[in-house]
N, C-alpha and C positions, 0 to 999 in steps of 0.2 A: 229481677225480682224487686219487690218493694224494699226501700231502704229504711223502713220503719223498724228499727232494731228493738228487740225486747229489752225491758229494763233488767230482767233477771234471767239467769240460766243455771242449770245444774253444772254444766261444763261448757267452757268456751275454748275452742281450738283455734290457734293462730297459725294459718298456713293451709293453702288449698292445693297441695300436691297430692300424689297418690297416697302418701302415708297419712296426711291429715284427713282425707276423705275416708280412708279405711278406718281410722279411729272413730269418726262420726258414724259410719255404717255399723260398726260393732257395738258402740255405746247404745245406739238406738235399738239394735237387735236384742241387747241385754235389758231393755226396758227403760234406759235413761234417755227418754225422748226429748226432754228439754235441753237439747244439745245445740249449740250454735257454732258454726264454722265461719271464720272470717278470712277472706282472701284479699290481699292488697290490690290485686289487679283482676286477673281471670284464673280460673282453675287450670293448673298444670303449667302456668306461664314461666316458672322459674327454671327448674331442671327437668321435671317429669316429661314435658312435651317432647324433648329431644333424646330421651333415653332409648337405648337399643331394644328394650322390651324383652330381654332374655329372662326365662323363668327356669332357673336351675334349682336343684333340690339338695345336693350334697354340700354341706358346709363343714366347718372345722370341728364342730362338736355335736353331740347327740341332740341337745335341745334346740340349737339353731337349725339343725337339719329338720327336726320335727316341725319347726315353724315354717321352714321353706316348703316342706311337704304339704302343710296345711294351706299355704298360699296357692299351690297348684290345685288342690282340691276345690278351693273357693272359686278360682277362675274357671274351672270346668263347668260350674253350674250358675255362674253369675249372670250370663246372658239370658238364660231361661228364667231366672228369678226376676230380673229387672226389665227385660225387653230391650235392653241397650246392648248393642254389639260390643264385643271386646277384642275381636281379632285373635282369640286364643286358638292355638293349634299345637298338637303334641306330636312332633316329629322326632323327639328324642334329642340327645346330644352325644357327640363323640369328642373326647379329649385325646390328643395325639402326643406321645412322648418321643422326643428326639434324642434322649440320653437315658442311660440305665438308671441314673439317679432320679430323673423325672418319672420313669416308669415305676420305680419303687414307690415314689410318692403317690402316684395314682393307684397302685395296687393296695397300699396301706389305706387309702381313703375308701377304696372299694370294700375292703375287709371290714372297716368301721361301719359302712352302710349296712352290712348284714345284721349288725346288732339291733337295728331298729327297722328291719323289714323293708328297706329301700331297694327296689329292683335295680341291679347294676351288674354289668358283665365286663370282665377283663377280656380283651380281644387282641388277637395277633395282628400283625401287619396285613396278612392276607385277608382277615375278616374286616379290617378297616377298608381295604380296597374294595371289598364287596359292597360296602355301604357308601363309599366315596370313590366311585370309579373315575371321576373327573379330576381327582387330586393327584399330584405328584408326591409320592410318599418316600422319596429319597431321604435317607437318614433316619426314618422312623424305626422305632424298636418295639412299639406296642401302644396300647391305649385302653380306654374304658368307654363303655356305651351305657347311657342311662335312658331307657326307652320312654320314661314318663316325663322327661324334661320337655320344655316347650317355649313358646313365645307369644306375646300379646302386642296389641297396639296400645301404647301407654296412655294416650289421650282418651281413647275409647273406654279402656278399663277404669280409668279414673272417673269418667262420667257415669259409668255403670255403678261404681261404688257410691257416688253422689246420689244417683237415682234411688239406690237401695236405702241410703240414709234418709232421704226425704220421704220415701214410702213408709218409713217407720217413725216419722215425726220430727226428725232433725231439721234444722233450718240452716241454709247455706247462703251467705251474702258475699257477692263479689264486689270489687272496687270499694272495699271497706277496710282501709288500712288501720291497723292497731298502732296508736301513737305511744301508748304507755300501758304497762302492766301495773295494776294497782295492788299494793301490799299494805298490810296493817298487822302490827304485832308479830312479825315474822311469818305471816301467811299471805298467800295470794287471794285476793278477794274480787278480782274482776279485771276489766280492761277499759281503757279509753280509746275511742276510735275517732276518725274524722266525722263520723255521723252521730256520735253520742257515746254514752257510758253504759256498759253492761256489767252488773254485779253477778258474781258466780261463786259457786262452792269450790270449783276446781278450774284451773287454767292449764292448757297444754300448749307448749311451744313446739310446733312442727313446721318451722319456717325455713328449713333448708339452709341455704347460704346466709340468710339473714339471722339465723339463730344465735350466733356468737354475739352480735351487737345487741340484740334484744336482751339476751341474758345479762350481758355486761352492764346494761343500763340499770339493772336492779341488783347487781352484785352476785349474779349467778354465773358460774364458769361453764361454758360450753365450747371447748376447744375444737375448732374446725376451720378449714380454709378452702376456698375454691381453687380448682386447677382447670386448665384447658383440657378438654377431652375431644379427641379427633376421631372421625370416621368418614369413609367415603361411601357413596351409593352409586353403583354403575347404571348405565343404560340397561334396558331389558336384554337378557341373554337367553336366546332361544333354547340352547342345549342345557341350561341350568335346571336340574331336577326340582320340581315344585315341592317334593316331599323331603328335601335335603335336611338332615339333622343340623342343629346348630353345631358348628365345629370350632373347637378351641385348640390352638397350637401355642401353649404358653411359653415354650422355649423360644418362640419368635414373637412373643408378646401380642399375638393376634387372635381375633375371633371372627367368624364368618356366619352370616345369617341370610337365608333366602327371604326375600320380601317382594311378593307380587311379581315374580319373574326377574327381579333385580337382585343384586348381591350387595349386602352391607358388609364392609370390612372395617372393624374397629381395632383399637390398640390400647394397651396399658404399658406405655413405654417406660424404661428404667429411670429416665431423668425427665421429670414432668415440668410443666410451666405453671407455677402458681399464678392466680388471677384475683384481682379485686382487693389487693392489699390495702389500697387507699380508700376503700369503700365501694359500694355498689350504687350506680346512678339511680336517682329517684324514679325515672321512667323505664327502668329495666323490665322488659316483658317480652317473652318470645324472642329473645335477642340472640343473635349469633355473633361470634368473635371473628376477627380477621383470619384468613387462611394463612397457613404457615407450611408450605409444601416442603421446605428444607427440613423442617422438624419431622414431618411424616414420611418423607421419601424413603428412608431406610426400611420402614415398615412395609411400604408399598412394594419396594423391590423384592423383599422376601415373599410377599403375597403373590406376585406375578410368577415367581419360580414355583411356589407351592400350588398355584391354580393356573395352569397355562392358558385357560380360556380368557384370562384377564388381559392377555397381550393385545387382543383385538377389541376388548370391551371399552366403550366410552364411559367417562365419568360424568354422571348427571349431577352429582352434588358432592362438594367437599365441605364437610361440616366441622365446625369447631364451636363448642359450647361449654359453659362452666358447670362443673359438678363439685360438691364439697367433699372433703376428705378429713378424717380424724387422725391424730398422731399414731394410733395403733391399728388403724384400718378396721375398727369395729364401731358399729353405730351406738348411739346413746338412747337409752330407754329408762324410764322410771321417774320417781319423785326426786327433784333436786335437793341435795343435802342442805343448801343454804336457806331455802324458803319452803315451808310446808304448803301442801295443796297445789304446788306448781310442778307440773309433769313435763317431761321432755321426750320427744321422739324425732330424732334428727341425726344428721351426719352419716348418711347411708352408703358412702364410699362406692357409688356406682352399682349397688345391688339393691336399690330401693324398690324396684318393681318386684323382684322375687322375694323380698322381705316384707312387703307392705301388708299382706294379709295376716301373717303371723304377728308382726309388730302391732297391728291394730287390735288383734284378738287379745294379746297379752296386756297391752296398756289399758284397754277398756276393762278387763277383769281386775287389773291392779287398781284402777280408779274406783270400781264398784266395791271391791272387797277389802281394800286397804293393803293388799300384798299381792305379789305376782303369783300366777298359777303354777309356776315352775321355776327352777333355778335359771336365772338369766344373768348370772354374775359376769359372764363375758362381755355383756353389752350394758350393764347397769351403769348409769351416769355417776354413781358414787365411787367408781373406780378411779376417777381422774383427780389430779391435784391442781390447785389454783394456778401454779406457774405455767401450766400447759396452755392456758388461754392467752398468754402473752403473744402479741401479734408477730413478733419476729420468730418466736419458737414455732408456731403453727405454720408460718410461711416456709421456714427452712425444712421442716419435716415433710411438708407436702411435696417437695421436690422428689422425695423418695417414696412416700406412702402410696401414691397412685400406682406406681410400678410394682409395689409389693403384692398386688392382687395376683399377678402372673409370675412373680419371682419364685424361685425354689423355696419351699417352706421347710428348710432344713431344721432338724432338731438343734436347739440352742442358737439359732441364727440371731445375730445382733444387728440392730439398726445402725445405720452409718451416719445419719444426719442429725443435727440438733443435739450433739453429744456434749458431755462435760458440764451439764447443767448443775447437778448437785454432787458435791465431792466431800468426802470425809476429811477430817483435819490432817490425816496422814496420807492422803491420796498420792501426792508427789513422791513421798518416800516409798510407797508400795510399788509405784510404777518403776522407780529406779531399781527396785529389787526383783523386777521381772514379772510384775502382775499383768495379766491380760484382762482388761476390764470388760465387763458386761454392763448392761443398762436395765434397770427396773424402776419405773415410776420416776425417771429422771436421774436416779442415783447411779453413779459410777461405782461398781463393786468388783473386787477381784474375783474372777471366775476360776482362774487357775494361774499357776506361776511357771514361767519358762526358766529353765536353768540357764546359766551363763553360756552365751554363744548361740542360743536359740531365740528366734524372733517370736515375741508373744502375739501371735495372730492365729486366727482360726483357719482350718482347712476342713470344710464341712463334708459330711456324709451321713448316711443312715446307720452306719456301723460305728466302729471305734474311730473317733476323730483324732486329730494329731495330738491333742492334749491328753489322751487316754493314759499313756505311760507316766505322765507327770502327776495326774490325779491318783494313779495307782501308788506312786511313791508317797504322796501326801497322806493317803489312807493308811498305808503301812506305818508311817511315822505317827499318825494319830493312834494307832492300835498299840504301838510299842514304846513310843516316847511322848512327845507333846507337840501340838501345833497351835497356831494362833489364827483365828478368823477375825477379820474386821467386819463387824455386824452393826456398824454405825447407822446403816439404813433402816434397821428395825425401828418401828414406831413406838414412841413412849408417851404416855399421858400421865400427868399428875392429877389425881382426883382427891379433893380435900373438902372439909366442911363437916359440921356436926351431923349432917345426914348422909355423909359419904358412905359409911358402912351399910346403912339401910338401903340406899339406892343400889350400890354395887351388889349387895347380897340378893336383892330382888332380880337384878339383871343376870347374875351369874348362876349357873346350874350347880356349881360346887359351893361349899361354905367358905366365904372369905372372912368371916368374923373369927379370925385366928389371932394368936399371939403376935406381937410386934416382931418383925424379922422373919416371918414365915412366908414362903412362896406357895401360891395355890394355882395349880393348873386347872383351867375351867373352860367351858363353852358358854357362850351367850346364845340362848335359844329363842325362837319365836313361839307364839301360842300354839302352833301346829307341831311343836317339838323339833323343828328343823334347826340346824346349827347356823347361826348368823355370824358367829365369830369364834375363834379358837386362840386362846391367849393365856398369859399368866398375870396374876395379881399379887403384888408384894405389899404387905402391910408395913408401912414405915413408922407410923404413930397411930394413936387411937383414932385420929380423924384425918389421916393422910395415907394414900395408897399410890403405888406406881403400877400402871398397866402397861404391859409390853406385848405387842402384836407384830405381825409381819410388815414388810415394806409395802407391798401392793395394796392391802386394805386400809391404809392410813386414814383416808377420808371416810370410807365406809364405816369402819368400826367406831370412829369418833362420832359420826352422825347417829349411829344406833344408840350409843350411850346418851347422847343429847336428847334424842327422841324419847327415850325411856326414863328420863329424869323428870319427875313430876313438877308441874308448875309450883313455885313457892318453896321447893326443897332447897335447903342450904347445902348444896353440893356443887362445887365448881371444878370443872374439868379443863385442863390446860395441856395443849400439845407441846411437849418439851423435846421433841425429837432432835431439833437442830442444836439444842444446848447440851445434849447428853449422848455423846458417842459411846459405843459399846464394843469392847474387844473380848473375845472368848478364848480362854486357854483350856485346851481339852487334851486328854490322854493321861496315862498313868504317871508321867513325870510332871503333870500340872501341879500336883501337891508340893513336891519338894521345890519346884521352881518358885511357886508363889510364897512358900514359907521363907525362902531366902530373900525374896523381894520385900516381903512385908514384916518378917519377924514374928508372925502370928502362928499359933498352933492350929493347923488345919486338919487335924485328925477327925475321924467321923464322930468321936465323942465330943470334941470341942466345936465342930462345924459340920453338923449332920446334913445329909442331902435334903434339899428343899428349904434351906435357910439362907438368909441374906444379912450381911454385916458390913459395917464400914471398915476400910482397910487403908493403911498408909503405904504408898509406893513412891519412893523417891521423895519429892517435896509435895506430893499431891495426896489428897484424901479421896478415895474412890469407894464405890459400893460394890461389894463382891457377892454374887449370888451363886450358890452351888446348885446348878441345874444343867441340863444338856439337851441338845437336839441331834446329837450324833452317836449317842449310846456309849459314851466313855466317861470316866471320872473327869470332872472339869468345873470351871467357874466362869461366869460372865462378869465382866468388869465394866461398870457404868462410871464414866469419867466426865467431869465438866470439860467443855470444848477446849478451853484455854490451856488445860493441863494434858490434853490427849497426846500431843507430840512428845512431851517430856516422858510420860508414862511408857509410850511405845519405845522410846530410846532405851529406857531402863530394862524393859522386857527383852529387847534384843541383846543388850549387854550381858545380862545374867543368863538369858536363855541358851546361849552358846554352850554352856556347861551341861545342859540337860538335853541336848539334841533337838532344840527348837526348830521347827519347820513352819513356814508360812503356808496356809492352805486357803483354797478358794471355795466359792459357792457350789461348784460342781461336786467337790468332795463332800460338802455338807449335804447336798441333795442325795448323793449316792449312799451315804451312811444313814441318813434318816430313813431311806427306803429299806435298807438292810434291817433296820430296827423297827420298821413298820410305824414310824411316827407319821401321823396324818398331816396333810398340808391343806389348809382351807383354800378353796377354789379349785383344787384338783381332787382330793380324796373325800372331802366333806364340804357340804354346802347347805343352803337353807331347805333343800329337799331331803337331806339325810339327817336322821336322828342319832343321838349318842348311842342308843342301844343298837341300832343298825351298824354303826361305825365301830363297834367294839369298845366304846368309851363309857359304858355304863358305870364304871368304877368312879367316875367323877361326879355322879349325880348324888347330891345331898338330899335324900328323900325326906329326912326328918328335921331339917333345919327350920327354925322359927320363921314364919312369913312365907315359906315356899319360894318358888322361883318361876319365872315366865316359862310356860310350856309344861309345867309339872303335871297338870291334870291329863293332858294328852299322853305324856310319857308313862304315866301310871297305868293308863289303859293298855298301852303297848306292852308294858312290863308284865301284864297278866298272862301274856303269851310267853311261856318260858323260852321257847326257841323261835327266833325271829325268821320270817320268810325271806328277808333280805339281809345280807350280812357282808361285811368287809372281810376279805380273805387275803392271804399272802401267797404269791406264786413264785416258783423257781423253775426255769426250763430244765428238763432232764439232761439236755446237752450241756455239759460243763466245760466244753472246750472253748478255745479262743474264737471259734467259728460260730458260736451260738449267736443268733440275732438278738437285737436289742428291742425291748418293749419300751414304749413311751406313754401312750394313752389310747383308750378306745379300741384296743385290740379285743376281738370277740373271745370269750372264754367258753369252752365246750366241756360238758360232762356227758360221757357216753354218747358222743356224737351229736348232742343237742346244745344249741347256744343257751346258756343260763346266765350270762352276764358279760361284762367287759371291764378292761383295766382302767384305772384312773391315774396311775403313775407307773413309771418304770425306770430302771437304772441298772448299772452293773455293780454288783456287790464285790468290791475289791478285797474286803477282808475275808470273804468266803468263796470268792471266785465263782460267781454264778450270775446269770441274767435273771433279774428279779422284777417283780411287778406287784402291784396292789390293785384290788378291784372289788366290785360288788357282784355277788351271785344271788340268785333267787330260787326258792323252792317253796311252793304253797304249804307243804307240810312242815317247813322249817329247815333252816340251814344249820344242821348239827354236825358235831365232830364225826359221828358215825356215818351220816349221809355223805360227808366229804370223803371219808376214807373208803367208802364203798364204790366210789365212782372212778372212771378212767378219765383223766383230765388232759385237755389240750388247749393251746392258745394259738389263734390264727394271726400270723404276721405277714403282711404283703401277699395275701392270697394263698398262703401255705400254713398248714397246721404243724405244731410242734408239741410233743409230749411234755407235760408239766407236773410238778408236785404242788399240791395245794394244802394249806393248813391255816388255822385261825391265828396262831401266834407267829411272832417274827422269826426269821431264820437266823438272826444274830443275837446271841445272848438273851434268849426269850425270858429268862428269870430276872434280868436286870442286875446281875451280880457285879458287873464291871462298874456301873455308874455309882453303886453304893459301897464300893471297896474302901 
């Protein structure tokens, strides 16, 4: 094509792999025809060209599965639409389990798929043999079959997307390397290339392995790292069925795909080989990496045993090529929190082909409308933290993250690489006291405590894991005496300035213009009424507030506040998380313990629920806030970092007289589910409104100035009974054999699926398997409708009777927290 680049564009896309071309295709289809895609060499030359081309549909969550389903539908009709062959065929896929744990994982995924109409079948070993007669199924215990899964030729389908983009007005330029992204006043305004400058309203980084360095050059964090990815292709095998489904044997780290009479065998091995740490060569294009048969040989040996016809098959190609992986094995999508109008679609962790259609659809609608069309929290670029783009960190995590694609996805599974990044001031003390650490957003957090003589390590399962009795003891101590949680990882922002109250009150759905020392629980909503954040705001002074939110949304929530602070407003937000550890003392003995530590009167009359005051403990001055996330009387203590160890030592010293127990995050999660406290990212998201989530009590309808989303919520409020509603569930089986709910289990009313769970846990204080989730009824989800139904929850392909109600199962009136 001509290298005469336009001077202006509505959108410039950097990167010509399948994702970049999909974005161009979808933007043009939406009517944004002045779209320009720039590729440094040739389309597909980075990673796309050597992808295996698998098109699977079942992902880890509802919305990601919906996007994968959309991709399949797009590929079905793309060749007809564009006249460009795609190589798409739909032979389905079979996943084979070699252990009971893996089989349960597959069955739980199959049950989840029912919630959104994905065709899936749990099959026996005999049924697998019918579909795969040429496979050795020794050791197999069962599997799942998805008939609509398929495969494509990655180069052909990318060219088809490019053709579709051009048909609708988009321009695509190859051999046009972007040398710099232009920014001004915190916004992306265009790109410089080797052929000239293009100014644009929006810029998209879809540059695969190059994305981290491109982002880094303008202060945008895009943590990813390439790893070597291996597969072999055999010579033609006459007896290989041409209609063979894609086969996955994750317990052996392998997948198999028939391709024109040949067999492709690929792997996601547990210990990967990072690549490109020192940079990627300028001339990198359609490049293969050196063979490493020693690395691949264990995979090949298992494959020969699994598929005996390989013993006589020749190897036509031993392939090794680079693919990029992210620290949490989820791709990046959305507007970068550091620079406005700069969007990201990258880091696809070897699932770029099957994700490309959905990612292109979502990002194009996001660009056009200013917000995503659905909850994409799991892949939102705003989930990451700046430290994660450090080169050594992404290198070390990539050793593990490639293999996690086929590793067991146990509940509560903890990553093993790149650990110890962020530690609280008392980390070492807690480890010496038996803490078993988990990791969230880089933070090392006590998940549970092992008693003396017990090694603090996980033994994973889908049932009660080895830490269950210790969490039970923690919960019982919380209920009867007092426990301490180290919540230093929770995010804290100091918001101050003469316009701080005005800005925060507009962003917050609740009224935060309260007296000094009052704590306000609130949501931050979008214009559509969806919940963008769930947090507390404490008024410290007329012009000073402390915002406290969870660990995971640290970057996201701060970006939302920044985005919704008007230009020129005298409102300064500072992230003070690192300087303000927080310990929580919870349980009926928290009051006498803290009274002895501080000498203060902590009676309800002197220190009501929802208030915050300064308190002296030992030689330190701390802020004590009477609030809870576990449903018991308690206080959160905010302590300057340099005093944290001292305060902890005093708490331990005095706490012994009151039965103090250290408790971990598993107990906190179990107890918050008992109390039906919502968790943003699980139970509430930007797709869910406070009225649907049962949080209407926080909406300050009459406050001066209103709040973002009020108009939408007022219209929803006019319907007295919502057609979608958060409910609490408890399995009728109260025995120790009751299965665990975790998330996305289908919920049945009178034999019909009406919703799915969002969270699950064991309620140690009431001895029940509990869950939370949304159910839907066009006529409204009322108490009467709930009580008139027969309820069940499906777990791993089996239904269990359940009790369903709107209020929590533990202390629904909140009497314990206000005692």
